[in-house]
C-alpha positions as CSV (number, residue, x, y, z in Angstrom):
1,M,122.1,210.3,121.2
2,G,120.8,206.9,122.1
3,R,118.7,204.9,119.7
4,L,115.0,204.7,120.2
5,I,114.0,201.1,120.4
6,L,110.3,200.2,119.9
7,Y,109.0,197.0,121.4
8,V,106.0,195.3,119.8
9,M,104.1,193.6,122.5
10,V,101.2,191.1,122.0
11,N,98.0,191.5,123.9
12,G,95.2,189.0,124.8
13,K,93.5,189.5,121.5
14,D,96.6,188.6,119.6
15,I,97.2,185.5,121.6
16,R,93.6,184.3,121.2
17,M,93.6,185.2,117.5
18,S,96.6,182.9,117.1
19,R,94.6,180.0,118.4
20,I,91.7,180.4,116.0
21,L,93.9,181.1,113.0
22,K,97.0,179.4,111.6
23,N,99.5,181.6,109.8
24,G,96.8,184.2,109.5
25,K,94.3,181.8,107.8
26,M,91.1,180.2,109.0
27,L,89.5,176.8,108.4
28,C,86.5,176.7,110.8
29,I,83.4,174.5,111.1
30,P,80.5,176.5,112.4
31,M,78.1,174.2,114.2
32,D,75.6,176.6,115.8
33,H,72.8,175.2,113.7
34,G,71.3,173.2,116.6
35,I,69.4,176.2,117.8
36,S,68.2,177.4,114.4
37,S,67.5,174.1,112.8
38,G,67.7,171.4,115.5
39,P,69.9,168.3,115.6
40,I,70.2,168.0,111.8
41,K,72.3,165.4,110.1
42,G,76.0,165.8,110.8
43,I,75.6,167.6,114.1
44,D,73.3,165.0,115.7
45,N,76.6,163.6,117.1
46,I,78.4,166.9,117.3
47,H,81.2,165.6,119.6
48,H,82.2,163.0,117.0
49,I,82.4,165.7,114.2
50,I,84.6,167.9,116.4
51,Y,87.1,165.2,117.5
52,S,87.3,163.4,114.1
53,C,88.0,166.6,112.2
54,E,90.2,168.6,114.6
55,T,93.4,166.8,113.6
56,Q,92.8,167.1,109.8
57,G,93.7,170.8,109.4
58,L,91.0,172.7,111.2
59,T,92.1,175.9,112.9
60,S,88.9,176.4,114.9
61,I,85.3,175.4,115.6
62,L,82.3,177.7,116.2
63,I,79.7,176.4,118.7
64,N,77.0,177.5,121.1
65,K,77.8,177.7,124.8
66,G,75.9,174.6,125.8
67,I,77.9,172.5,123.4
68,M,81.1,174.0,124.9
69,K,79.9,172.9,128.3
70,S,79.1,169.4,127.1
71,L,82.5,168.6,125.6
72,P,84.0,165.5,127.2
73,K,87.5,166.8,126.7
74,P,89.1,170.1,125.6
75,P,89.5,170.4,121.8
76,R,93.0,170.8,120.4
77,I,92.0,173.7,118.2
78,G,90.6,177.2,118.7
79,T,87.0,177.6,120.0
80,I,84.6,180.4,119.1
81,I,81.4,180.7,121.0
82,H,78.3,182.0,119.2
83,V,76.2,184.3,121.3
84,S,73.2,185.0,119.1
85,G,70.4,182.9,117.8
86,S,66.9,182.3,116.4
87,T,64.8,179.3,115.5
88,S,63.1,178.1,112.4
89,L,60.0,177.4,114.5
90,G,59.6,181.0,115.7
91,P,57.7,183.9,114.1
92,D,60.8,185.6,112.6
93,P,63.8,183.2,112.0
94,N,65.8,186.2,110.6
95,K,65.7,188.0,113.9
96,K,68.8,187.1,115.8
97,V,68.8,187.8,119.5
98,L,71.6,187.7,122.1
99,M,71.7,184.4,123.9
100,G,75.0,184.8,125.8
101,S,77.7,187.3,126.7
102,V,81.3,187.9,126.1
103,E,82.1,187.4,129.7
104,E,80.3,184.1,129.8
105,A,82.3,182.9,126.7
106,I,85.5,183.8,128.4
107,R,84.5,181.9,131.5
108,L,83.9,178.8,129.3
109,G,87.4,179.1,127.8
110,A,86.5,180.5,124.4
111,D,89.2,182.0,122.1
112,G,86.7,184.1,120.2
113,V,83.1,185.3,120.1
114,S,80.7,185.5,117.1
115,V,77.3,186.9,116.3
116,H,75.0,186.5,113.3
117,I,73.4,189.6,111.7
118,N,70.9,189.7,108.9
119,I,71.2,192.9,106.9
120,G,68.0,193.8,105.0
121,S,65.7,192.2,107.5
122,K,62.9,194.2,109.1
123,T,64.5,193.7,112.5
124,E,67.9,194.8,111.2
125,P,68.0,197.9,113.5
126,E,67.7,195.8,116.7
127,M,70.5,193.5,115.4
128,L,72.8,196.4,114.7
129,V,72.5,197.5,118.3
130,K,73.6,194.1,119.4
131,L,76.4,194.0,116.9
132,G,77.8,197.2,118.4
133,I,77.3,196.2,122.0
134,V,79.2,192.9,121.6
135,A,82.0,194.7,119.7
136,D,82.5,196.9,122.8
137,E,82.5,194.0,125.1
138,C,85.0,192.1,123.0
139,D,87.4,195.1,123.0
140,K,87.0,195.3,126.8
141,W,88.0,191.7,127.3
142,N,90.5,191.6,124.4
143,I,88.8,188.7,122.7
144,P,88.5,188.3,118.8
145,Y,85.1,189.2,117.4
146,I,83.7,187.4,114.4
147,A,80.6,189.0,112.8
148,M,78.6,186.7,110.5
149,M,77.2,189.3,108.1
150,Y,74.4,188.0,105.8
151,P,72.4,189.9,103.1
152,R,69.1,188.3,104.2
153,G,65.6,189.6,104.6
154,E,62.7,191.4,103.0
155,N,64.9,194.1,101.3
156,I,67.4,191.7,99.7
157,K,66.5,190.5,96.2
158,N,69.9,189.0,95.3
159,P,72.1,188.0,98.3
160,H,75.1,187.5,96.1
161,E,75.1,190.9,94.3
162,P,78.7,192.3,94.8
163,E,77.6,195.8,95.9
164,I,75.2,194.3,98.5
165,V,77.8,191.9,99.8
166,A,80.4,194.6,100.0
167,H,78.0,196.9,101.9
168,V,77.1,194.1,104.3
169,A,80.7,193.1,105.0
170,R,81.7,196.8,105.5
171,I,79.0,197.1,108.1
172,G,80.6,194.4,110.2
173,A,84.0,196.0,110.0
174,E,82.6,199.5,110.7
175,A,80.8,198.1,113.8
176,G,84.0,196.7,115.2
177,A,84.4,193.1,114.1
178,D,87.9,191.7,113.9
179,I,86.9,189.1,111.2
180,V,83.8,189.3,108.9
181,K,82.1,186.2,107.6
182,T,79.9,186.7,104.6
183,V,78.7,185.0,101.4
184,Y,80.8,184.5,98.3
185,T,79.7,186.6,95.2
186,G,80.4,183.7,92.8
187,D,83.7,184.7,91.2
188,P,87.1,186.1,92.3
189,D,86.9,189.4,90.4
190,T,83.7,190.6,92.1
191,F,84.8,189.2,95.4
192,K,88.0,191.2,95.2
193,Q,85.9,194.3,95.4
194,V,84.3,193.0,98.6
195,V,87.7,192.2,100.2
196,R,89.3,195.4,99.0
197,S,86.5,197.6,100.5
198,C,86.5,195.8,103.9
199,P,89.3,196.9,106.3
200,V,89.3,193.7,108.3
201,P,89.9,190.1,107.1
202,I,87.1,188.2,105.4
203,V,86.1,184.5,105.5
204,I,83.4,183.0,103.4
205,A,80.3,181.0,104.3
206,G,79.6,177.7,102.7
207,G,75.9,178.2,102.1
208,P,73.6,175.2,101.5
209,K,75.0,171.7,101.2
210,A,76.6,171.3,97.8
211,E,76.4,168.2,95.7
212,N,79.8,168.6,94.0
213,D,83.1,168.5,96.0
214,L,85.1,170.0,93.2
215,A,82.7,173.0,93.0
216,I,83.3,173.6,96.8
217,L,87.1,173.5,96.4
218,E,86.9,175.8,93.3
219,M,84.8,178.3,95.3
220,V,87.5,178.3,98.1
221,E,90.3,178.7,95.6
222,G,88.4,181.7,94.1
223,A,87.8,183.3,97.4
224,M,91.4,182.9,98.5
225,E,92.6,184.3,95.2
226,A,90.4,187.3,95.9
227,G,92.0,187.9,99.2
228,A,89.8,186.0,101.8
229,I,91.7,184.5,104.7
230,G,89.7,181.3,104.7
231,V,86.4,179.6,105.2
232,T,83.8,178.8,107.8
233,F,81.9,175.9,106.3
234,G,79.1,174.1,108.1
235,R,76.9,171.7,106.1
236,N,79.5,171.3,103.4
237,I,81.7,169.7,106.0
238,F,79.6,168.1,108.7
239,Q,77.0,166.8,106.2
240,H,79.7,165.4,103.9
241,N,79.9,161.6,103.7
242,N,83.5,161.9,105.0
243,P,83.9,165.1,107.0
244,P,87.6,164.6,108.0
245,S,88.6,164.0,104.4
246,M,86.7,167.2,103.3
247,V,88.6,169.1,105.9
248,K,91.9,167.8,104.7
249,A,91.0,168.7,101.1
250,L,90.1,172.3,102.2
251,K,93.3,172.5,104.1
252,R,95.2,171.6,100.9
253,V,93.6,174.5,99.0
254,I,93.8,177.1,101.8
255,F,97.2,176.4,103.4
256,D,99.1,174.3,100.8
257,K,97.8,176.2,97.7
258,F,96.8,172.9,95.9
259,E,94.8,173.1,92.8
260,P,91.2,172.0,93.5
261,K,91.5,168.9,91.4
262,E,94.7,167.9,93.2
263,A,93.1,168.5,96.6
264,L,90.2,166.4,95.5
265,N,92.5,163.4,95.8
266,E,92.2,163.7,99.6
267,I,88.5,162.8,99.2
268,E,88.6,160.4,96.3
269,G,92.1,158.9,96.9
């Protein structure tokens, strides 16, 4: 009898995933804030942030389609196009609506697609419909799907409560996301519960701009210890007084397993 040989073949999603991750880990700057908050400090010159940080250890950037169109040259790293949005000027900033499509993101050269969903908001049902629709389109086109799953809205009293965060992350996975972005619970032990109960990889959000660089790096270390595959940090990178050095420090913790105080030398050294 002949031997049965099984060939493992990559598909389009595998190839694109390899562009937004490195060795299965993510270090991404989300810069979709221009729609929700306007040209805030750090992304008022968004091209400069992208090109000054892309060689310091980033694996990908997350931007809106208009920014992708405006780039003067192709980035050297993976690109994720965000297809949902809302504004701080509108009647319900928590209600995220679709502002693009998967097919459009592919035409623009994206390696991945993302949406933002606020669980606990009064408009959660409408957002869940969109979460599922985009998942189906991403599968159709074999493109990675990143779901930003936030406990945010009228029914959320503590957005960092482990049970709530675990539920919110699980919704993203159950709806078809390939990677779930969510908030950190505050310590590795409780966040392990979140990671363990989510069947797809998790990355953490950075939250509001932090004052202390060491605290940011310690948070990343804790999340990685708990099983996260990386971070998507916005303000804590692009509003830093030296964004490229902050990226380099984060790279040391995520990829090189440096202690936070050791990685801090990339910023202070």
